[in-house]
C-alpha positions as CSV (number, residue, x, y, z in Angstrom):
1,M,73.9,118.1,98.4
2,S,76.2,116.4,100.8
3,F,77.6,112.9,100.7
4,D,76.8,111.9,104.2
5,T,75.9,108.2,104.4
6,S,77.9,106.5,107.0
7,N,78.7,102.8,107.1
8,G,76.2,100.4,108.7
9,T,76.8,97.6,111.2
10,K,75.2,94.7,109.4
11,G,74.8,93.5,105.9
12,A,75.9,91.0,103.2
13,R,79.5,89.9,102.9
14,Q,81.4,92.6,100.9
15,P,83.4,91.2,97.9
16,S,87.1,91.1,98.6
17,A,89.4,93.4,96.7
18,G,91.9,90.9,95.5
19,R,93.2,89.8,92.1
20,L,90.1,88.0,91.2
21,M,87.9,91.0,91.8
22,R,90.2,93.2,89.8
23,Y,90.1,90.7,86.9
24,L,86.3,90.5,87.0
25,N,86.0,94.3,87.2
26,N,88.4,94.7,84.2
27,W,86.4,92.0,82.3
28,A,83.1,93.7,83.1
29,A,84.4,97.2,82.1
30,K,85.6,95.8,78.7
31,R,82.1,94.2,78.2
32,I,80.4,97.5,79.1
33,R,82.6,99.5,76.8
34,K,81.5,97.2,74.0
35,S,77.8,96.7,74.7
36,G,76.8,99.1,77.4
37,K,75.4,96.2,79.4
38,F,76.3,94.0,82.4
39,V,75.8,90.3,82.3
40,G,72.1,89.8,82.7
41,G,71.2,92.8,80.5
42,M,71.3,95.7,83.0
43,D,72.4,99.0,81.6
44,A,75.9,99.8,82.9
45,L,78.6,102.4,82.7
46,V,82.3,102.6,83.7
47,L,82.7,105.0,86.5
48,T,86.1,106.7,86.8
49,T,86.9,108.5,90.1
50,I,89.9,110.0,91.7
51,G,91.1,108.1,94.8
52,R,90.5,110.2,97.9
53,N,93.8,109.1,99.4
54,S,95.9,108.0,96.5
55,G,94.9,110.6,93.9
56,A,95.0,107.8,91.3
57,E,92.2,107.2,88.8
58,R,90.0,104.3,89.7
59,S,87.5,102.7,87.2
60,T,84.6,100.6,88.3
61,P,81.7,99.0,86.4
62,V,78.4,100.2,87.8
63,G,74.8,99.6,86.8
64,Y,72.8,102.7,86.1
65,F,69.2,104.0,85.7
66,P,68.2,106.9,83.5
67,G,67.6,110.0,85.5
68,K,65.7,113.2,84.7
69,D,67.1,115.5,82.0
70,G,69.6,113.0,80.7
71,S,71.3,112.3,84.0
72,W,72.4,108.8,85.2
73,L,71.4,107.4,88.6
74,I,73.8,104.9,90.4
75,V,73.3,103.2,93.7
76,A,76.2,102.7,96.2
77,S,74.7,99.3,97.2
78,A,77.8,97.1,97.4
79,A,75.1,94.3,97.1
80,G,73.8,95.2,100.6
81,A,77.2,95.1,102.4
82,P,77.5,97.1,105.7
83,K,80.1,99.4,104.2
84,N,79.7,101.9,101.3
85,P,81.8,101.0,98.3
86,A,85.2,102.7,98.0
87,W,84.0,104.6,94.9
88,Y,81.3,106.4,97.0
89,Y,84.1,108.0,99.2
90,N,86.1,108.9,96.1
91,I,83.1,110.7,94.6
92,A,82.4,112.4,97.9
93,A,86.0,113.7,98.0
94,N,85.9,114.8,94.3
95,P,82.4,115.1,93.0
96,D,83.5,117.4,90.2
97,K,86.3,115.1,88.9
98,V,84.2,112.2,87.8
99,R,84.0,110.6,84.4
100,I,81.8,107.9,82.9
101,E,82.0,105.8,79.8
102,V,78.5,105.0,78.5
103,A,77.1,104.2,75.1
104,G,80.5,104.3,73.5
105,R,81.4,107.8,74.7
106,E,83.3,109.4,77.6
107,V,81.4,112.0,79.6
108,A,82.7,114.4,82.3
109,V,80.1,114.5,85.0
110,V,79.3,116.2,88.4
111,A,78.0,113.9,91.1
112,E,75.5,114.7,93.7
113,Q,73.8,112.5,96.3
114,L,70.1,112.5,96.4
115,H,68.2,113.1,99.6
116,D,64.6,113.3,100.8
117,V,61.9,113.5,98.2
118,E,64.3,113.3,95.2
119,R,65.9,110.2,96.7
120,E,62.5,108.6,97.4
121,E,61.3,109.2,93.8
122,A,64.5,107.8,92.4
123,W,64.4,104.8,94.8
124,Q,60.9,103.9,93.5
125,Q,62.1,104.1,89.9
126,I,65.1,102.0,90.7
127,T,63.4,99.2,92.6
128,A,60.6,99.0,90.0
129,A,63.2,98.4,87.3
130,A,65.5,96.2,89.4
131,P,63.8,94.7,92.5
132,R,67.2,93.2,93.7
133,F,68.1,96.7,95.0
134,A,65.2,96.4,97.5
135,Q,66.7,93.1,98.6
136,Y,70.1,94.7,99.0
137,Q,68.5,97.4,101.2
138,Q,66.9,94.7,103.4
139,K,70.3,93.1,104.0
140,T,71.9,96.2,105.5
141,D,71.1,98.9,108.1
142,R,72.6,101.8,106.1
143,E,70.4,103.7,103.7
144,L,71.8,102.9,100.2
145,P,73.1,106.1,98.7
146,I,71.7,107.2,95.3
147,I,74.0,109.4,93.2
148,R,72.9,111.5,90.3
149,L,75.6,112.0,87.6
150,V,75.0,115.1,85.4
151,S,77.0,116.0,82.4
152,R,79.4,118.9,83.1
153,S,78.5,120.3,79.6
154,A,74.8,120.4,80.4
């Protein structure tokens, strides 16, 4: 499936990408590697992508939801910002060069964006488990992309 969600025109303020954000992301990644959880108890993983322009590895802490057949579902919400997060574009450019760290192990995955009925089913699951994602959707005019991560060894 294609990665085809364009940026919106309205939404919440996007977090700035300065030193503080890098520090917080690094702190969150360390916590996730230890416990598998974000602050607040949400299941989380460390997503590693290849920068679409730089070619450098980029790691980002991301909440996830269990998908069918042992996959992981992540939402490119950016907390309801008008723009997709940078990692969305990195995945779109290199969907077969993605890794995650989850439950104390590193897993090579292939990423695919969900569409139509599959997206709607996943969205219902996600918003039932974490209603704040429905609030993020209300803040922006873009459809929040849902990405399924499937182990390459599966």
